[in-house]
ZAMARGU-4260 file (C-alpha; in steps of 0.2 Angstrom, whole numbers, plus 5000, padded with zeros to 4 digits):
<rodrens>
0) 5003/4918/4999 | 4987/4927/4988 | 4999/4941/4982 | 5010/4928/4973 | 4995/4918/4966
5) 4987/4933/4960 | 5001/4939/4952 | 5002/4922/4944 | 4986/4918/4937 | 4987/4938/4930
10) 5002/4935/4921 | 4996/4918/4915 | 4981/4927/4908 | 4989/4942/4900 | 5001/4930/4889
15) 4987/4921/4884 | 4983/4935/4873 | 5000/4939/4867 | 5016/4933/4863 | 5031/4937/4873
20) 5038/4949/4858 | 5022/4956/4854 | 5020/4976/4856 | 5009/4990/4853 | 4990/4990/4856
25) 4989/4972/4857 | 4999/4972/4874 | 4987/4988/4880 | 4973/4975/4874 | 4982/4961/4885
30) 4982/4970/4900 | 4964/4978/4898 | 4959/4958/4898 | 4970/4954/4913 | 4961/4966/4924
35) 4943/4959/4919 | 4949/4945/4928 | 4959/4954/4943 | 4941/4966/4945 | 4929/4948/4943
40) 4940/4941/4957 | 4939/4955/4970 | 4920/4954/4967 | 4918/4936/4969 | 4929/4940/4986
45) 4921/4953/4992 | 4901/4943/4986 | 4912/4927/4998 | 4916/4940/5013 | 4897/4942/5014
50) 4894/4924/5018 | 4909/4925/5033 | 4901/4921/5048 | 4900/4934/5060 | 4908/4934/5078
55) 4895/4932/5092 | 4892/4944/5106 | 4897/4941/5125
</rodrens>
């Protein structure tokens, strides 16, 4: 589920910067902008993971 949602949201970000028939440097720029979205999301998930409760010792 996470992979499907991540791919879909990254595609939405990518295509907000370009239209479907765009070629050349605009595609590289849109790809770079979508990578920043992915990096930001991964950093947020990493930070939230530190807030998870630790398992108790038995």
